[in-house]
N, C-alpha and C positions, 0 to 999 in steps of 0.2 A: 796158624797152619798155612803151609805153602800151597799155592794153587798153580796148576800147570795145564796148559792147553795142548792137546794132541790134535794136530791139524793135518788132514790128508787131502791131497789134490786130485786132479783128473784121473779117472779110470780106476781109482782105488776102491770104489764102490763095487767093482766087478771082481774083486779078489775071490778066489775059489772057483771062478768060472772062466776067467780070461787067462789063457796060457798057463794052466796049473803046473805044467812041466817046468816053467820058468819061475812063476811067482808063488807056487805052492797051492795047497788045497784049503788052507785056512781062509775064512772070510774076514772082512773088516770087523764084523761083530765078534768073531773069535779073538782077534787081536785086541779089540777093546776090552773084552773080558779078561784077557791075560794082563793087560796094563792096569785095569781096575783092581784086580787081585793084588798086584804088586803095590799099587798106591795105598791100599788098605794096610799092607804090611809096613809100609814106610810112614804111615800116618799123614799122608798128603791128599789133597783133593785134585781130581782130574776132570777135565771137561773135554769132550770129543766133538769134532766137526769134520765134515768132508764136503767138498764141492768140486764140481767139474768146471766151475767158472772162476777165472782168475780174479775178477773184481770182487767176488764174494770172499775169496781167500784173503785178499788185501783188506777188506772191511773187517774180517775177524782178527787179523793181525793188528790193525789199528785199534780195535776195541780192547785188545789185550794190554795195551800200554797202561802202566800204572795199576793194573788189576791183576795180571798174572805174573808169577815169579819165574816162569820159564815156558818155553815152547818146544815141543817135539814136532818137527815138521818133515813130512814126507810129501814133497811137492810134485812127485811123479815126474813126468816129462818136463814140467815147467822149471825144474831144477837146472836144466841144461839151456834154457832159452829166455827166461823171464827176468829182465832187468828191473821191471816195476815191482815184482815180488821181492826181489833182493832189496830194493829201496824201501819197501814197506817194513821188512824185518829190521833193517838198519834204523829206520826212523822210530820204530816202536821201542827201541832200547830194551827189549825183552830178550834175555839170554836164550839162545836157540841151539838145539842139537839137530842136525840134519840126518835123516834116516832114509836108507834105501834097502828094500828087501833083498835085492840081488847085488852082486858085486859088479857095479857099473863099469869098473876098469877091466873086467873080463868080457865085456860085451862090445857092441858096436862103438866105433871110435867117437861118434857124436855124443855118446853118453859119458865120455871121459871128462868132459868140461862141466864143472859144477859151479854155477854162478853164486850159489849161496855159501859154499864152503869157506871162503875167506872171511865171512862175517859170523860164522858159527863158532861155538866154543868147542865143537867136535863134530865129526862125521862118522856115522856107523853104516857100513855097507856090506851086504853079502851074508848077514847073519839071520835073515828071515825075520819072523815075528819077534824073536828075542831082541832084535835091534831096538825095538820100541821100549822094551823093559830096561835095557842097558842105558838108553837115552834118559829115561825117567830117573834111574839110579844116579846118573851123572848130574842131572839138574838138581835133584834133591840134595845130593852131597854138596853142590856148589851154591845152593840158594843163599843169597845174602853175602857171598864172598866176591871179591874182585876176581874177574876171569881174565884169561889171556886177551880176550877181545877188548877188555876195558883198559889194558895196560899199553898205552902208547899208540893206539890206533885212532 
């Protein structure tokens, strides 16, 4: 059975409370329930983690190496700034789909730069909580297959 880690970065524990007009009213627990339901339909296992600390996220990514078949990652603001988070994902060799609740390209210009995107098998932005479900679908579909990331990079 395929195993996937759904990892959320800084401030995502505040979903539903922080700027609901931007990020929506669903909480992180609501999103986890949605993903858990989809995982059951797909017959895959999911594990969830969230941290406001970059080092803890890196530790979780390192621990996923050789254990998890894929990573759904919403790094929050670290997606735009963290070279070390990118390096951790790359070193883990775990296929990753980057998720953003909002359309980062329709927001402030500093959010347009995504450091993780070049090492992701895909990026989903602007689809709200369903982005997590679509990311899980993509990883489940591609589990065990060569990905674009593996071909010539």
